C-alpha positions as CSV (number, residue, x, y, z in Angstrom):
1,M,5.6,19.5,2.3
2,S,9.0,19.5,0.5
3,S,9.8,16.0,2.2
4,R,7.1,14.3,0.1
5,A,9.4,13.6,-2.6
6,V,11.7,11.7,-0.4
7,T,9.2,9.9,1.8
8,A,6.6,8.9,-1.1
9,A,9.4,7.0,-3.0
10,L,10.3,4.6,-0.2
11,S,8.1,1.7,-1.0
12,P,10.3,-1.4,-1.6
13,E,10.9,-1.8,-5.3
14,P,13.4,-3.9,-7.2
15,V,15.4,-4.0,-10.2
16,R,16.9,-6.6,-12.4
17,I,18.2,-10.0,-11.3
18,P,21.9,-9.9,-10.7
19,D,24.0,-12.5,-12.7
20,G,23.7,-15.9,-11.3
21,L,20.5,-15.5,-9.1
22,A,18.3,-16.7,-12.1
23,A,19.9,-20.1,-11.5
24,L,18.5,-20.3,-8.1
25,R,14.9,-20.8,-9.5
26,S,13.9,-24.3,-9.7
27,A,13.5,-25.8,-13.3
28,A,10.1,-27.0,-12.4
29,Q,8.9,-23.4,-11.3
30,A,10.4,-21.9,-14.5
31,A,8.6,-24.7,-16.7
32,D,5.3,-24.4,-14.9
33,L,5.1,-20.5,-14.8
34,G,6.7,-19.7,-18.3
35,A,8.9,-16.7,-18.7
36,L,8.4,-14.2,-15.9
37,P,9.2,-10.5,-16.6
38,E,11.8,-8.4,-15.0
39,W,11.3,-4.7,-15.2
40,D,13.6,-2.3,-17.0
41,L,14.2,0.8,-14.9
42,S,16.2,2.6,-17.9
43,D,13.0,4.9,-18.3
44,L,14.4,6.5,-15.2
45,Y,18.1,5.9,-15.2
46,S,20.4,3.4,-16.9
47,G,22.0,2.4,-13.6
48,I,23.4,3.5,-10.3
49,D,26.6,4.7,-12.0
50,A,24.7,6.7,-14.7
51,P,26.1,10.2,-15.5
52,A,22.5,11.2,-15.9
53,F,21.6,10.2,-12.2
54,R,24.7,12.0,-10.9
55,D,23.9,15.1,-12.9
56,D,20.2,15.2,-11.8
57,L,21.2,14.8,-8.2
58,E,23.6,17.6,-8.4
59,R,20.8,19.6,-10.2
60,A,18.2,18.9,-7.6
61,E,20.6,20.3,-5.0
62,T,21.4,23.3,-7.0
63,E,17.9,24.2,-7.9
64,A,16.6,23.6,-4.2
65,R,19.3,26.1,-3.0
66,A,18.4,28.6,-5.9
67,F,14.6,28.2,-5.0
68,T,15.4,29.0,-1.2
69,E,17.7,32.1,-2.3
70,R,15.0,33.4,-4.4
71,Y,11.8,33.0,-2.2
72,A,12.9,32.4,1.4
73,G,11.2,35.1,3.7
74,R,9.3,36.6,0.7
75,I,6.1,34.4,0.5
76,G,4.2,36.8,2.7
77,A,5.0,39.8,0.7
78,I,4.3,38.2,-2.5
79,A,0.9,37.0,-1.4
80,A,-0.1,40.4,-0.4
81,G,1.2,42.0,-3.7
82,P,-0.7,43.0,-6.7
83,D,0.5,40.1,-8.8
84,A,0.1,37.6,-6.1
85,S,-1.5,34.8,-8.2
86,V,1.2,35.2,-11.0
87,E,4.1,35.4,-8.7
88,L,2.9,32.5,-6.4
89,G,1.8,30.5,-9.4
90,R,5.4,30.8,-10.7
91,A,6.8,29.7,-7.4
92,V,4.5,26.8,-7.0
93,A,5.2,25.6,-10.5
94,A,9.1,25.8,-9.8
95,F,8.7,24.1,-6.6
96,E,6.6,21.4,-8.2
97,A,9.4,20.7,-11.0
98,I,11.9,20.3,-8.2
99,E,9.6,17.8,-6.4
100,D,9.2,15.8,-9.7
101,L,13.0,15.7,-10.1
102,M,13.7,14.7,-6.6
103,G,10.8,12.1,-6.7
104,R,12.5,10.5,-9.8
105,L,15.7,10.2,-8.0
106,M,14.5,8.8,-4.8
107,S,12.0,6.3,-6.8
108,F,15.1,5.0,-8.7
109,A,17.1,4.6,-5.6
110,G,14.1,2.9,-3.8
111,L,13.6,0.5,-6.7
112,V,17.2,-0.5,-6.8
113,Y,17.5,-1.1,-3.3
114,S,14.5,-3.1,-3.0
115,G,15.7,-5.5,-5.8
116,D,18.0,-6.8,-3.3
117,T,18.0,-5.2,0.3
118,T,20.7,-7.5,1.4
119,D,23.2,-6.2,-1.2
120,E,25.8,-3.6,0.4
121,T,26.2,-1.7,-2.9
122,R,22.5,-1.2,-3.3
123,A,21.9,-0.2,0.3
124,K,24.8,2.3,0.1
125,F,23.4,3.8,-3.0
126,Y,19.9,4.1,-1.5
127,G,21.2,5.5,1.8
128,D,23.4,8.1,0.3
129,T,20.7,9.3,-2.1
130,R,18.3,9.6,0.6
131,E,20.5,11.7,2.7
132,R,21.4,14.1,0.0
133,L,17.7,14.4,-1.0
134,T,16.6,14.9,2.6
135,A,19.2,17.9,2.9
136,A,17.9,19.3,-0.4
137,S,14.3,19.0,1.0
138,G,15.5,20.9,4.1
139,D,16.2,23.8,1.6
140,L,12.7,23.6,0.4
141,L,11.0,23.2,3.8
142,F,10.5,27.0,4.3
143,F,8.0,27.1,1.2
144,G,5.1,25.2,2.7
145,L,5.6,26.7,6.2
146,E,5.6,30.4,4.9
147,L,2.5,29.5,2.6
148,N,0.8,28.5,5.8
149,R,1.6,31.8,7.5
150,V,-0.4,33.8,4.8
151,E,-3.8,35.0,6.4
152,D,-6.6,33.1,4.8
153,A,-8.3,36.0,3.3
154,V,-5.2,37.0,1.6
155,M,-4.4,33.4,0.3
156,D,-8.2,33.0,-0.8
157,R,-7.9,36.1,-2.9
158,A,-4.6,34.9,-4.5
159,M,-6.2,31.7,-5.4
160,A,-9.4,32.9,-6.7
161,E,-8.3,33.2,-10.2
162,G,-4.9,33.2,-12.4
163,P,-2.1,30.8,-12.4
164,L,-2.4,29.9,-8.6
165,A,-5.8,28.8,-8.9
166,Q,-4.9,25.4,-10.6
167,Y,-3.0,24.7,-7.4
168,R,-5.8,25.5,-5.0
169,P,-6.5,21.8,-4.0
170,W,-2.8,21.3,-3.1
171,I,-2.8,24.6,-1.0
172,E,-6.0,23.7,0.8
173,D,-4.5,20.4,1.7
174,L,-1.3,21.9,2.8
175,R,-3.3,24.4,5.0
176,A,-5.2,21.7,6.7
177,E,-1.8,20.9,8.2
178,K,-1.4,24.2,9.7
179,P,-2.6,23.5,13.1
180,Y,0.1,20.9,13.5
181,Q,2.9,23.0,11.9
182,L,5.9,23.8,14.1
183,D,8.7,26.5,13.7
184,D,11.1,26.6,10.8
185,R,14.1,25.2,12.6
186,T,12.1,22.4,14.4
187,E,10.6,21.3,11.3
188,K,14.0,21.2,9.7
189,L,15.5,19.3,12.6
190,F,12.7,16.7,12.3
191,L,13.3,16.3,8.6
192,E,17.0,15.9,8.8
193,K,17.0,13.7,11.9
194,S,14.6,11.5,10.0
195,V,17.5,9.9,8.3
196,T,18.9,8.5,11.4
197,A,15.6,8.0,13.1
198,N,12.5,6.4,11.6
199,A,14.1,5.9,8.0
200,A,17.1,4.1,9.6
201,W,14.7,1.7,11.5
202,D,12.7,1.2,8.4
203,R,15.7,0.1,6.6
204,L,16.8,-2.3,9.5
205,F,13.4,-3.9,9.2
206,N,13.7,-4.4,5.5
207,E,17.3,-5.8,5.7
208,T,16.5,-8.0,8.6
209,I,13.5,-9.4,7.0
210,A,15.3,-10.0,3.7
211,S,18.1,-11.9,5.3
212,L,15.9,-14.4,7.2
213,R,15.6,-18.0,6.0
214,F,13.0,-20.5,6.9
215,S,13.6,-24.2,6.9
216,V,10.8,-26.0,4.9
217,Q,11.2,-29.4,3.3
218,G,15.0,-29.3,3.6
219,E,15.3,-25.9,1.8
220,Q,16.3,-22.7,3.3
221,L,13.5,-20.3,1.9
222,T,13.0,-16.5,2.1
223,L,9.9,-15.0,3.5
224,E,7.7,-15.0,0.3
225,P,8.1,-18.5,-0.8
226,T,7.5,-19.7,2.9
227,L,4.2,-17.7,3.1
228,N,3.3,-19.2,-0.3
229,K,3.6,-22.6,1.6
230,L,0.7,-21.9,3.6
231,Q,-1.5,-22.4,0.5
232,D,0.2,-25.7,-0.4
233,R,-2.2,-28.7,-1.2
234,D,-0.3,-30.8,1.7
235,G,-1.5,-30.1,5.1
236,A,1.9,-31.3,6.4
237,V,3.8,-28.7,4.2
238,R,1.5,-25.8,5.4
239,Q,2.3,-27.0,9.1
240,E,5.9,-27.3,8.6
241,A,5.9,-23.6,6.8
242,A,4.0,-22.2,9.8
243,V,6.2,-23.7,12.3
244,A,9.3,-22.6,10.3
245,L,7.7,-19.0,10.2
246,G,6.9,-19.0,13.9
247,D,10.4,-20.3,15.1
248,T,12.5,-18.0,13.0
249,L,10.4,-14.9,13.7
250,R,10.6,-15.8,17.6
251,A,14.5,-16.2,17.4
252,N,14.7,-12.8,16.0
253,L,11.9,-11.1,18.1
254,R,14.3,-8.8,20.2
255,V,15.1,-6.9,17.0
256,F,11.5,-6.7,15.8
257,A,10.5,-5.5,19.3
258,L,13.0,-3.0,19.6
259,I,12.1,-1.6,16.0
260,T,8.5,-1.5,17.0
261,N,9.1,0.1,20.3
262,T,11.4,2.7,18.8
263,L,9.3,3.6,15.9
264,A,6.2,3.8,18.2
265,K,7.9,6.2,20.6
266,D,9.4,8.2,17.6
267,K,5.8,8.7,16.4
268,E,4.6,9.5,19.8
269,I,7.3,12.4,20.1
270,S,6.3,13.7,16.6
271,D,2.6,13.6,17.6
272,R,3.1,15.3,20.9
273,W,5.1,18.2,19.5
274,R,2.7,18.7,16.7
275,G,-0.3,18.5,19.0
276,F,-2.1,15.5,17.7
277,K,-4.5,14.0,20.2
278,D,-5.0,10.5,19.0
279,V,-2.4,8.0,17.8
280,A,-4.0,7.6,14.4
281,D,-4.8,11.5,13.9
282,A,-1.8,12.1,11.6
283,R,-2.8,9.3,9.4
284,H,-6.4,10.5,9.2
285,L,-5.2,14.0,8.4
286,S,-2.9,12.7,5.6
287,N,-5.7,10.6,4.2
288,R,-8.1,13.8,4.3
289,V,-10.6,11.5,6.0
290,E,-12.6,12.5,9.2
291,P,-11.7,10.4,12.3
292,E,-15.4,9.6,13.1
293,V,-15.8,8.2,9.7
294,V,-13.0,5.8,10.3
295,A,-14.4,4.9,13.6
296,A,-17.7,4.3,12.2
297,M,-16.2,1.8,9.7
298,V,-14.1,0.1,12.3
299,E,-17.2,-0.3,14.6
300,A,-19.0,-1.7,11.8
301,V,-16.5,-4.2,10.8
302,R,-15.8,-5.4,14.3
303,A,-19.7,-5.7,15.0
304,A,-19.7,-7.9,11.8
305,Y,-17.0,-10.3,12.9
306,P,-19.4,-13.0,13.9
307,R,-21.4,-12.7,10.6
308,L,-18.4,-12.8,8.4
309,S,-15.0,-14.4,9.6
310,H,-16.4,-16.5,12.5
311,R,-19.3,-17.8,10.2
312,Y,-17.2,-18.5,7.2
313,Y,-14.4,-20.3,9.2
314,R,-16.9,-22.6,11.0
315,L,-18.0,-23.3,7.5
316,K,-14.5,-24.1,6.3
317,A,-13.8,-26.1,9.3
318,K,-16.7,-28.4,8.4
319,W,-15.3,-28.8,4.9
320,F,-12.3,-30.0,6.5
321,G,-14.0,-32.4,8.9
322,V,-13.0,-30.6,11.9
323,D,-14.5,-28.5,14.8
324,A,-11.8,-25.8,14.4
325,L,-8.9,-25.2,11.9
326,P,-5.2,-24.8,12.9
327,Y,-4.1,-21.4,12.1
328,W,-1.9,-22.6,9.1
329,D,-5.1,-23.9,7.3
330,R,-6.8,-20.6,7.4
331,N,-5.9,-19.9,3.8
332,A,-5.6,-23.5,2.8
333,P,-7.2,-24.6,-0.5
334,L,-10.3,-26.5,-0.2
335,P,-10.1,-30.4,0.0
336,K,-10.8,-32.5,-3.1
337,V,-10.5,-29.4,-5.3
338,E,-8.1,-29.6,-8.2
339,Q,-5.4,-26.8,-7.7
340,R,-3.2,-26.2,-10.7
341,T,-0.3,-23.8,-11.4
342,I,-1.4,-20.9,-13.6
343,P,1.4,-19.9,-16.2
344,W,2.3,-16.2,-16.3
345,A,0.8,-15.8,-19.9
346,E,-2.6,-17.1,-18.7
347,A,-2.5,-14.7,-15.8
348,R,-1.8,-11.8,-18.1
349,D,-4.6,-12.8,-20.6
350,T,-7.0,-13.2,-17.7
351,V,-6.6,-9.9,-16.2
352,L,-6.5,-8.0,-19.5
353,D,-9.6,-9.7,-20.7
354,A,-11.4,-8.7,-17.6
355,Y,-10.2,-5.3,-17.8
356,N,-11.2,-5.1,-21.4
357,A,-14.8,-6.1,-20.8
358,F,-15.2,-3.2,-18.5
359,S,-13.3,-0.8,-20.6
360,P,-11.0,-1.2,-23.5
361,D,-9.3,2.0,-22.5
362,M,-8.5,0.4,-19.0
363,A,-7.2,-2.7,-20.6
364,G,-5.1,-0.5,-22.9
365,I,-3.4,1.2,-20.0
366,A,-2.8,-2.1,-18.2
367,K,-1.2,-3.6,-21.4
368,R,1.5,-1.1,-21.3
369,F,2.6,-2.4,-18.2
370,F,3.4,-5.8,-19.7
371,D,4.6,-4.3,-22.9
372,G,6.8,-1.7,-21.6
373,G,8.9,-3.7,-19.0
374,W,7.1,-2.2,-15.9
375,I,6.6,-5.3,-14.2
376,D,8.9,-7.4,-11.9
377,A,7.4,-11.0,-11.4
378,P,10.0,-13.6,-10.2
379,T,10.7,-14.4,-6.7
380,R,14.4,-14.4,-5.8
381,P,16.6,-13.9,-2.7
382,G,16.8,-10.3,-1.3
383,K,13.8,-9.1,-3.4
384,A,11.1,-7.3,-1.4
385,P,8.2,-9.7,-0.5
386,G,4.7,-8.9,-1.3
387,A,3.3,-6.8,-4.2
388,F,2.8,-3.2,-4.8
389,A,2.7,-0.5,-7.5
390,H,5.0,2.4,-7.2
391,P,3.7,5.6,-9.0
392,T,7.3,7.0,-9.4
393,V,6.6,10.6,-10.7
394,P,4.1,12.1,-13.3
395,S,6.9,12.6,-15.8
396,A,7.8,8.9,-15.8
397,H,5.4,6.0,-15.3
398,P,4.5,3.6,-12.4
399,Y,6.3,0.1,-11.8
400,V,4.4,-3.1,-10.6
401,L,6.1,-5.7,-8.5
402,V,4.6,-9.1,-7.6
403,N,6.1,-12.3,-6.3
404,Y,4.4,-14.7,-8.8
405,Q,4.2,-18.3,-8.0
406,G,1.1,-19.4,-10.1
407,K,-1.4,-19.7,-7.3
408,P,-5.1,-18.2,-8.1
409,R,-4.4,-15.6,-5.4
410,D,-1.3,-14.5,-7.4
411,V,-3.6,-13.6,-10.5
412,M,-5.8,-11.6,-8.2
413,T,-2.8,-9.9,-6.8
414,L,-1.7,-9.0,-10.3
415,A,-5.1,-7.7,-11.1
416,H,-5.0,-5.6,-8.0
417,E,-1.5,-4.1,-8.5
418,L,-2.4,-3.2,-12.1
419,G,-5.5,-1.4,-10.9
420,H,-3.2,0.7,-8.8
421,G,-1.1,1.1,-11.9
422,V,-3.9,2.3,-14.0
423,H,-5.0,4.7,-11.4
424,Q,-1.6,6.2,-11.2
425,V,-1.4,6.6,-14.9
426,L,-4.8,8.4,-15.1
427,A,-3.8,10.6,-12.2
428,A,-0.4,11.7,-13.4
429,P,-1.6,14.6,-15.4
430,N,-2.4,16.5,-12.2
431,G,1.3,16.8,-11.5
432,A,3.7,16.0,-8.8
433,L,1.8,17.9,-6.2
434,M,-1.7,16.7,-6.9
435,A,-1.4,13.2,-8.5
436,P,-0.9,11.3,-5.2
437,T,-4.2,9.9,-4.1
438,P,-5.2,9.7,-0.5
439,L,-5.5,6.5,1.0
440,T,-9.2,6.8,1.2
441,L,-9.3,6.3,-2.5
442,A,-6.0,4.7,-3.2
443,E,-7.3,1.2,-3.2
444,T,-10.3,2.0,-5.3
445,A,-9.0,0.9,-8.5
446,S,-7.1,-2.0,-7.3
447,V,-10.0,-3.7,-5.5
448,F,-12.1,-2.9,-8.3
449,G,-9.7,-4.5,-10.9
450,E,-9.8,-7.6,-8.6
451,M,-13.6,-7.7,-8.6
452,L,-13.8,-7.4,-12.3
453,T,-11.2,-10.3,-12.6
454,F,-13.1,-12.5,-10.0
455,R,-16.6,-11.7,-11.5
456,K,-15.5,-12.7,-15.1
457,L,-13.9,-15.9,-14.0
458,L,-16.9,-16.8,-11.8
459,A,-19.3,-16.2,-14.7
460,E,-17.3,-18.4,-16.9
461,T,-17.1,-21.3,-14.2
462,T,-20.2,-23.8,-14.5
463,D,-18.6,-26.8,-12.4
464,P,-20.2,-26.5,-8.9
465,T,-17.0,-27.7,-7.2
466,Q,-14.7,-25.2,-8.9
467,R,-17.5,-22.4,-8.4
468,R,-17.6,-23.2,-4.6
469,A,-13.6,-23.0,-4.5
470,M,-13.7,-19.6,-6.4
471,L,-16.3,-18.2,-4.0
472,A,-14.6,-19.4,-1.1
473,A,-11.2,-17.9,-2.2
474,K,-12.8,-14.7,-2.9
475,V,-14.6,-14.6,0.6
476,E,-11.3,-15.4,2.0
477,D,-9.6,-12.4,0.1
478,M,-12.4,-10.1,1.3
479,I,-12.0,-11.2,4.9
480,N,-8.3,-10.7,4.7
481,T,-8.9,-7.3,3.3
482,V,-11.6,-6.1,5.5
483,V,-11.8,-8.2,8.9
484,R,-8.0,-8.9,9.1
485,Q,-7.0,-5.3,8.2
486,I,-9.3,-3.9,10.9
487,A,-7.8,-6.2,13.1
488,F,-4.3,-5.0,12.2
489,Y,-5.6,-1.5,12.8
490,S,-6.9,-2.5,16.4
491,F,-3.6,-4.1,17.0
492,E,-1.7,-1.0,16.1
493,R,-3.9,1.1,18.3
494,K,-3.1,-1.2,21.1
495,V,0.6,-1.3,20.6
496,H,0.9,2.5,20.2
497,L,-1.3,3.4,23.2
498,A,0.5,0.9,25.5
499,R,4.0,2.1,24.2
500,A,3.0,5.7,25.4
501,K,3.0,4.1,29.0
502,G,6.5,2.6,28.6
503,E,8.6,0.1,26.5
504,L,6.8,-3.2,25.7
505,T,8.5,-6.5,25.8
506,A,8.1,-9.1,22.8
507,D,5.8,-11.1,25.1
508,E,3.6,-8.0,25.6
509,I,3.4,-7.4,21.9
510,N,2.6,-11.0,21.2
511,A,-0.3,-10.8,23.9
512,L,-1.8,-7.8,22.1
513,W,-1.5,-9.7,18.8
514,M,-3.1,-12.7,20.1
515,S,-6.0,-10.8,21.4
516,V,-7.0,-9.0,18.3
517,Q,-6.5,-12.2,16.3
518,A,-8.7,-14.3,18.5
519,E,-11.4,-11.7,18.4
520,S,-11.5,-11.3,14.6
521,L,-10.9,-14.9,13.4
522,G,-13.3,-16.5,16.0
523,P,-13.4,-19.9,17.6
524,A,-13.2,-22.0,14.5
525,I,-9.6,-21.1,14.1
526,T,-7.0,-22.5,16.8
527,L,-4.2,-20.1,17.6
528,D,-1.4,-21.4,19.7
529,K,2.0,-20.1,20.6
530,G,3.5,-20.6,17.3
531,Y,1.3,-17.9,16.0
532,E,2.3,-15.2,18.5
533,P,5.3,-13.7,16.5
534,F,3.4,-13.5,13.2
535,W,3.0,-9.8,13.8
536,A,6.7,-9.3,13.2
537,Y,6.7,-9.7,9.4
538,I,3.9,-7.2,8.4
539,P,5.8,-4.2,6.7
540,H,2.9,-1.8,7.1
541,F,3.3,-1.5,10.9
542,I,6.7,-0.3,10.3
543,H,6.7,1.6,7.1
544,S,3.0,3.2,7.5
545,P,1.6,3.2,10.7
546,F,-2.1,3.0,10.5
547,Y,-2.0,2.5,6.7
548,V,-4.0,-0.8,7.1
549,Y,-7.5,0.7,7.3
550,A,-7.2,2.0,3.9
551,Y,-7.8,-1.7,2.7
552,A,-10.9,-2.0,4.5
553,F,-12.2,1.3,3.4
554,G,-11.3,0.6,-0.2
555,D,-12.9,-2.8,-0.2
556,C,-16.2,-1.5,1.2
557,L,-16.2,1.2,-1.0
558,V,-15.5,-0.6,-4.0
559,N,-18.3,-3.2,-3.1
560,S,-20.8,-0.3,-3.0
561,L,-19.2,1.1,-6.2
562,Y,-19.6,-2.4,-7.9
563,G,-23.1,-2.5,-6.8
564,V,-23.7,0.7,-8.8
565,Y,-22.0,-0.8,-11.8
566,A,-23.8,-4.0,-11.6
567,R,-27.1,-1.9,-12.0
568,A,-25.8,-1.0,-15.4
569,E,-26.4,2.6,-14.8
570,P,-25.4,4.6,-17.8
571,G,-22.3,6.7,-17.8
572,F,-20.7,4.7,-15.0
573,V,-17.5,4.0,-16.8
574,E,-17.0,7.7,-17.6
575,R,-17.7,8.6,-13.9
576,Y,-15.2,6.0,-12.8
577,F,-12.4,7.3,-15.0
578,A,-13.3,10.8,-13.8
579,L,-12.8,9.5,-10.3
580,L,-9.4,7.9,-11.0
581,S,-8.2,10.9,-13.0
582,A,-8.8,13.3,-10.2
583,G,-5.9,12.1,-8.2
584,G,-5.6,13.9,-5.1
585,S,-7.2,17.0,-6.6
586,K,-10.6,16.6,-5.1
587,P,-11.9,15.2,-1.6
588,Y,-13.2,11.7,-1.6
589,G,-16.7,12.8,-0.6
590,E,-17.0,14.8,-3.7
591,L,-15.7,12.3,-5.9
592,L,-18.3,9.7,-4.6
593,K,-21.3,11.9,-5.0
594,P,-21.9,11.2,-8.7
595,F,-22.3,7.5,-7.7
596,G,-24.9,8.3,-5.0
597,L,-22.5,7.2,-2.3
598,D,-21.8,8.9,1.1
599,A,-19.0,7.4,3.4
600,S,-20.4,9.6,6.2
601,D,-23.7,7.7,6.1
602,P,-23.5,5.0,8.9
603,G,-25.4,2.7,6.6
604,F,-22.8,3.0,3.9
605,W,-20.5,0.4,5.4
606,Q,-23.3,-2.3,5.7
607,I,-23.6,-2.3,1.8
608,G,-20.1,-3.5,1.4
609,L,-20.2,-6.0,4.3
610,G,-23.6,-7.0,3.1
611,M,-21.9,-8.3,-0.2
612,I,-19.4,-10.5,1.7
613,E,-22.4,-11.8,3.8
614,G,-24.1,-12.6,0.6
615,M,-21.2,-14.6,-0.8
616,I,-20.9,-16.7,2.5
617,A,-24.8,-17.3,2.4
618,E,-24.4,-18.6,-1.1
619,L,-21.7,-21.0,0.0
620,E,-23.9,-22.2,2.9
621,A,-26.6,-22.7,0.4
622,M,-24.3,-24.9,-1.8
623,E,-23.4,-27.0,1.2
624,A,-26.9,-27.5,2.0
625,A,-28.0,-28.5,-1.5
């Protein structure tokens, strides 16, 4: 509802490096990677003190109040009137414009804050902006609630034709939430309390993670460079990084356990009041996906653990000459394979060339991210870890964040996030209400972009050793996307179900984590006490409960989609662009029909899983040759 502009803009996003921080980068890194771009947020606002930001914030508050004065308590009568389509269409358009404005403001605040979550000035700016926009969202909250009180027949008649017809997909999505809607005062209380409830705990997690330092090779590293050490060529460095991660996370487990317990209870309260029966039902509803479809996918992936992760890690252990790999070697580069640092310029050209081979239009959109200053690439203290593409709002453009360190996986990450960016650009014309894509399709373009990049590089590789290394890296990425994310989903379910019975100790959460990891990784990966607290740094558990299954959904879907593309069916590119351009205006099942794909078919998931099995079989054949 009207809180979407506030909540949708909370993915961590940075701004430019403050003076002096650039000096912290090593000269060697700069020389190896080349010049790394830092994004320019001036397309949103010139700075946190910009008069335009102050004026827009005041305008958002004023327009929200004016909207309430004009429409509150009148939606039912307007819907029943003779000019319902015109009047309601005008109201939705005004509401959408305010949503776009508030989304722009909140996106900018989130981007600035994520540039350095340890900086008090940025944190205050973010917190103050969120509080004011949450209050403004409270003024708008009545609109969705009143729309949902209109009788179905009356609303269907109003949406049948005229100005309101274009908003039908948004209204139908809104009405899907009707059974879980509370009275106006309770909804407003939930919204206003979010500032001091889940949003505050999210912020504590962000700032705690950003402040942690891990001692590796005599350096005090932040999270992202430490995780990068797990892919170092030297096994001793990988072990030292893993031990440092475990030790530091364990020293802070009381905080992470408190955050996890509090947010799980907060969600349980909300779910109970709204009437959701299962801990993940709210996520399924927001994704517009049937719970039984998700359950079928989870069951298919878990049943495939022995054929996928267990089988692959057994093969990788053999390459390392051991019966079982220590957990810090799970993503280690293969022995006796050259590993070089890939400069940024080469990564850029690699991804753009792969995109161009599929569609020059796709490459042209991706190129705008490089040319327009829409990418932030360096690692630096306080910067949000990981990678993401933030859509901001349709009246602006997306921004991409990566922590680029020159590894082959970093190139794939760049391809992934640019896929998101392309998707967001194509969906933007649907407007602020219908541009956002449900998670069932949100990973489609990103994973497809990865696959395009991988297939192009593989086709150009003739050396058997390098080909094996590339296939192995891709299999590991797919296992991380499918197997690991379903294990994460299983872990979340266990945590939330157990929390419903009482508060969990850190040791109890550790035990749940180890149980799902052992099941998913198999006997060829050795897990010891050092690995127990690794759940604590994963942000999805905090920011977006049960988000993680979307990665597996997207990977399996794209494997199937890529199979259609590989058969060189005519018109594929046009159908693919139509899928991305739809944004959230059509259900995922309808968008997949032109490709002959049906996620409700139990056999659908086996298509995607079979592609991973095929790559593992190819690696086994190389070993036997």
